[in-house]
C-alpha positions in Angstrom: 31.3 -28.7 -23.9 31.5 -25.8 -26.3 30.9 -25.1 -30.0 31.7 -22.2 -32.3 29.2 -19.4 -32.8 29.0 -20.4 -36.5 27.5 -23.7 -35.4 24.4 -22.1 -33.9 23.8 -19.0 -36.1 24.6 -17.2 -39.3 24.8 -13.6 -40.5 21.5 -12.7 -42.2 22.2 -11.7 -45.8 18.9 -10.4 -47.2 18.2 -6.9 -48.3 15.1 -4.6 -47.7 13.8 -1.7 -49.7 14.4 1.5 -47.7 11.1 2.9 -48.9 9.4 0.2 -46.7 11.2 1.4 -43.6 10.3 4.0 -41.0 12.4 5.8 -38.4 11.3 3.2 -35.9 12.3 0.2 -38.0 15.7 1.5 -39.3 18.6 0.8 -37.0 22.1 2.2 -37.3 25.0 2.4 -34.8 23.9 6.0 -34.1 20.5 5.0 -32.7 21.7 1.9 -30.8 22.3 2.7 -27.2 25.5 1.7 -25.3 25.7 -0.8 -22.5 23.0 -3.1 -23.9 20.5 -0.2 -23.7 18.6 -1.2 -26.8 17.6 1.3 -29.5 16.0 4.7 -30.0 14.1 6.1 -33.0 16.4 6.9 -35.9 16.9 10.6 -36.9 16.8 9.9 -40.6 16.6 7.1 -43.2 19.6 6.2 -45.5 19.6 7.6 -49.0 20.4 4.2 -50.7 17.6 2.1 -52.2 18.4 -1.2 -50.4 19.9 -1.9 -47.0 20.6 -4.9 -44.7 17.3 -6.5 -43.5 16.6 -8.0 -40.2 13.6 -10.1 -39.0 11.8 -10.2 -35.7 13.8 -12.2 -33.1 17.2 -11.5 -34.9 20.0 -10.2 -32.7 21.5 -6.9 -33.9 25.1 -5.9 -32.7 26.9 -2.7 -33.6 30.2 -3.7 -35.3 31.9 -0.3 -34.6 33.8 0.1 -31.4 32.5 -3.2 -29.8 33.4 -1.8 -26.3 30.2 0.2 -26.4 28.3 -3.0 -26.1 25.4 -2.0 -28.4 23.0 -4.9 -28.9 19.3 -5.3 -29.5 16.9 -8.2 -30.1 14.5 -7.2 -32.9 10.9 -6.8 -31.9 9.8 -6.4 -35.5 11.0 -6.7 -39.1 13.1 -3.9 -40.5 16.4 -2.8 -41.9 19.8 -1.6 -40.7 23.1 -0.1 -41.8 26.0 -2.2 -42.9 27.9 -1.4 -39.7 25.3 -3.5 -37.7 25.7 -7.3 -37.7 22.5 -9.3 -37.9 22.6 -12.7 -36.2 20.0 -15.3 -37.3 19.8 -18.3 -35.0 19.6 -21.9 -36.2 16.8 -24.2 -35.4 18.7 -25.8 -32.5 19.2 -22.5 -30.6 16.6 -20.6 -28.5 16.4 -17.0 -29.7 16.6 -15.5 -26.2 19.5 -17.7 -25.3 21.4 -16.5 -28.4 20.8 -12.9 -27.4 22.4 -13.5 -24.0 25.4 -15.4 -25.5 26.0 -12.2 -27.5 25.2 -9.9 -24.6 27.8 -11.5 -22.5 30.7 -9.1 -21.7 33.0 -11.9 -22.7 31.7 -11.7 -26.3 32.3 -8.0 -26.5 35.8 -8.4 -25.1 36.5 -11.1 -27.7 35.1 -9.0 -30.5 37.3 -6.1 -29.4 40.4 -8.3 -29.1 39.9 -9.6 -32.6 38.8 -6.2 -34.1 40.6 -4.3 -36.9 41.5 -0.7 -36.7 42.6 1.6 -33.9 40.7 4.9 -34.0 37.5 3.2 -35.2 37.9 -0.5 -34.4 35.5 -2.9 -36.2 34.7 -6.5 -35.3 36.1 -9.0 -37.7 33.2 -11.1 -38.9 35.3 -14.2 -39.6 36.8 -14.1 -36.1 33.5 -13.4 -34.5 32.0 -16.6 -35.9 34.9 -18.5 -34.2 33.8 -17.4 -30.8 33.3 -20.4 -28.5 29.9 -20.7 -26.9 28.5 -23.2 -24.3 26.4 -26.2 -25.4 23.1 -26.8 -23.5 20.0 -28.7 -24.5 17.1 -26.5 -25.6 15.2 -26.8 -22.3 18.3 -25.6 -20.3 18.8 -22.8 -22.8 15.2 -21.5 -22.2 15.6 -21.7 -18.4 18.8 -19.7 -18.5 17.3 -17.2 -20.8 14.2 -16.9 -18.6 16.2 -16.0 -15.5 18.0 -13.2 -17.4 14.9 -12.1 -19.3 13.0 -11.6 -16.1 15.6 -8.9 -15.1 15.5 -7.2 -18.5 11.7 -7.1 -18.5 11.8 -5.3 -15.1 14.4 -2.9 -16.6 12.2 -2.3 -19.6 9.1 -1.8 -17.4 10.9 0.8 -15.3 12.0 2.6 -18.5 8.5 2.6 -19.8 7.2 4.0 -16.5 9.9 6.7 -16.7 9.0 7.6 -20.3 5.3 8.0 -19.2 6.3 10.2 -16.2 8.4 12.4 -18.4 5.6 12.8 -20.9 3.2 13.8 -18.1 5.7 16.3 -16.8 6.3 17.8 -20.3 2.5 18.0 -20.8 2.0 19.8 -17.5 4.7 22.3 -18.4 3.2 23.0 -21.8 -0.3 23.4 -20.3 0.9 25.8 -17.7 3.5 27.9 -19.6 3.5 27.0 -23.3 1.2 29.7 -24.5 3.1 32.4 -22.7 6.4 31.2 -24.0 5.1 31.0 -27.6 3.7 34.5 -27.3 7.1 35.9 -26.1 8.5 38.3 -28.6 11.4 39.6 -26.5 12.3 39.9 -22.9 14.7 41.9 -20.7 15.3 38.6 -18.9 18.0 36.5 -20.5 19.0 32.9 -19.7 22.3 34.2 -18.2 20.4 36.3 -15.7 19.0 33.0 -14.2 22.3 31.2 -14.0 24.5 31.4 -10.9 27.5 29.7 -12.6 28.4 28.1 -15.9 30.7 25.1 -15.5 32.6 24.3 -18.7 36.1 22.9 -18.5 36.7 22.9 -22.2 38.6 19.7 -22.0 38.3 16.2 -20.6 40.6 15.2 -17.7 43.2 12.4 -17.8 41.2 9.1 -17.9 41.7 6.0 -15.8 42.6 2.8 -17.6 40.0 0.9 -15.5 36.5 1.7 -14.4 36.3 3.6 -11.1 33.7 5.2 -8.9 34.2 8.5 -10.6 32.5 8.6 -14.0 32.9 11.1 -16.8 29.7 12.7 -17.9 30.2 13.3 -21.6 27.9 13.8 -24.6 27.3 10.1 -24.9 26.1 10.0 -21.3 23.5 12.6 -22.1 22.1 10.8 -25.1 19.8 8.2 -23.4 16.0 8.3 -23.4 15.9 9.2 -19.8 16.1 12.9 -18.9 18.2 12.0 -15.9 21.7 10.8 -16.3 21.9 7.0 -16.3 25.3 6.0 -15.1 25.3 2.9 -17.3 25.8 5.3 -20.2 29.0 6.6 -18.6 31.9 4.6 -20.2 34.9 6.7 -19.1 36.3 7.3 -15.7 38.9 9.2 -13.8 41.0 8.2 -10.8 40.0 9.3 -7.2 43.1 11.5 -7.1 42.1 13.3 -10.4 38.5 13.7 -9.1 39.5 15.2 -5.8 42.4 17.4 -6.9 42.5 18.3 -10.6 38.8 18.4 -11.5 37.0 19.9 -8.6 35.6 22.8 -10.5 34.0 20.3 -13.0 31.9 18.6 -10.3 28.1 19.1 -10.9 25.8 19.5 -7.9 22.3 18.1 -7.5 19.8 19.6 -9.9 22.4 21.2 -12.1 21.4 21.3 -15.8 23.9 19.5 -18.1 23.8 20.3 -21.8 25.9 19.1 -24.7 27.4 21.7 -27.0 28.4 19.5 -29.9 27.1 16.6 -32.0 23.5 16.0 -31.3 22.9 19.5 -30.1 21.0 20.5 -27.0 20.9 17.1 -25.3 20.1 17.9 -21.7 19.9 16.0 -18.4 19.1 16.9 -14.8 22.0 15.7 -12.5 20.7 13.9 -9.5 23.7 11.8 -8.8 26.3 12.3 -6.1 29.5 11.8 -8.2 30.5 12.8 -11.7 32.9 14.9 -13.8 31.8 17.1 -16.6 33.7 16.3 -19.8 34.7 18.5 -22.7 31.7 19.7 -24.8 29.3 19.4 -21.8 28.4 22.5 -19.8 26.7 22.7 -16.4 24.2 25.4 -15.5 23.5 26.1 -11.9 20.4 28.2 -11.4 19.7 31.1 -9.0 16.4 32.4 -7.7 14.4 30.1 -10.0 13.4 26.4 -10.0 16.0 24.4 -12.0 13.2 22.0 -13.0 11.2 24.9 -14.5 14.3 26.1 -16.4 15.2 22.6 -17.5 11.7 22.0 -19.0 11.9 25.4 -20.5 15.2 24.7 -22.3 13.8 21.4 -23.6 10.7 23.2 -24.8 12.8 25.7 -26.8 15.4 23.1 -27.9 15.0 24.0 -31.6 15.8 27.6 -30.8 19.0 26.5 -29.1 20.0 24.3 -32.0 19.6 27.4 -34.3 22.6 28.8 -32.6 24.7 26.2 -34.4 28.1 27.6 -35.6 29.6 24.3 -36.8 30.0 23.3 -40.4 31.3 19.7 -40.3 30.2 19.0 -36.8 27.2 20.8 -35.2 28.3 23.1 -32.3 26.9 25.9 -30.2 28.6 28.4 -27.9 27.4 28.9 -24.4 28.0 32.6 -24.7 25.3 32.6 -27.4 22.6 30.7 -25.7 22.8 32.5 -22.3 21.7 35.7 -24.2 18.4 34.0 -25.2 15.3 35.7 -23.9 13.4 33.8 -21.2 9.8 34.0 -20.0 9.6 33.8 -16.2 6.2 32.8 -14.9 4.8 34.0 -11.6 6.4 32.8 -8.4 3.2 31.0 -7.4 2.9 29.1 -10.7 6.6 28.1 -10.7 6.3 26.8 -7.1 3.3 24.7 -8.0 5.1 23.2 -11.0 8.3 22.7 -9.0 6.5 20.8 -6.3 5.0 18.4 -8.8 8.2 18.1 -10.9 10.4 17.3 -7.9 8.2 14.4 -6.9 8.1 13.0 -10.5 11.8 13.6 -11.0 12.7 11.7 -7.8 10.5 8.7 -8.9 12.3 8.7 -12.3 15.6 8.8 -10.6 14.6 6.0 -8.2 13.7 3.8 -11.2 17.1 4.7 -12.9 18.9 3.6 -9.7 16.9 0.3 -9.6 17.8 -0.3 -13.2 21.5 0.2 -12.5 21.3 -2.5 -9.8 19.3 -4.8 -12.0 21.8 -4.4 -14.9 24.7 -5.2 -12.5 22.8 -8.3 -11.3 22.1 -9.4 -14.8 25.7 -9.0 -16.0 27.0 -10.8 -12.9 24.6 -13.7 -13.3 25.0 -14.1 -17.1 28.6 -15.6 -17.2 27.8 -17.8 -14.2 24.7 -19.2 -15.9 26.5 -19.6 -19.3 29.4 -21.5 -17.6 27.0 -23.9 -15.8 28.2 -22.7 -12.4 24.6 -22.1 -11.4 22.2 -25.0 -11.8 18.9 -24.2 -13.4 17.5 -27.7 -13.5 14.8 -27.0 -10.9 13.5 -23.8 -12.6 10.0 -24.2 -14.0 9.0 -22.1 -17.0 
């Protein structure tokens, strides 16, 4: 049996004073991560006095471009922009179960199919509430949610471990080289002197209509918390033919440094994948005679200096020809080798966790519709 979404939840309508919010409790479409990746800290608070409120346990879904699959179950009270839908469950629905109803790819496909607009499609709130959902007793709801939640908790644990490892690596870099970099006035060594090649296509290749094994690494794919590219943030693809023939010069190699040149400036990632295409507004640096991990940490450390090269007015933008002239401090060969040895071990652990998370997400998204349809029996699960 099925019911309509409106039978189990409503859109929360309350308002909250912006003065009571922080960057951690304000949610907008900008700081919601695609592919069910949760949220990051906001870059700023809105200038209005009041905004949409949410409560702990509510489900927040970005209503712009539903195909990005931005969703988060609130861990605290807070406020969000009007472009974020806030679902409040009724008393007859388990909160975690409601989250997985809305996290189902079928829901996002339905929201997209009933959306309005072409360039910036928005979900239609009336149609969304007509979405049909399965009916289960509360005990079965909790069992289904517990199966899926166990996978998400492992994903979250891996992400937490990665964040901790990244903080350790950054702290090590600052401790070893921070003072010398801060004391650098000028140097004959420029960033361009340490780069073997600069890969910048200047345009994105023809896209495939369906997902393939050949993802486009665009600015969005560089915007996750992890300093290594998480392929689940790659939402565009090219065909095998395009990858092999048309776009060969845009293929990054292992340990290339990828950096965005527009939007949220100076977003950087280390490429440790085996397949990927660099998109427009992403540039790839391949180092020579120096550890790419040293240079990567260096560029992150001076990120504000890179942002200062902004030449955009409406949209922030930097030119590669400007930043490769930036002065660089090169530490002793011995110190760089020590740092590189530690950094490679940590980076490989981070990448392994990213790979495991990709497998866990695929497992979760495969199980979810089967559990919701009743295809998998959960009656023997104990919680």
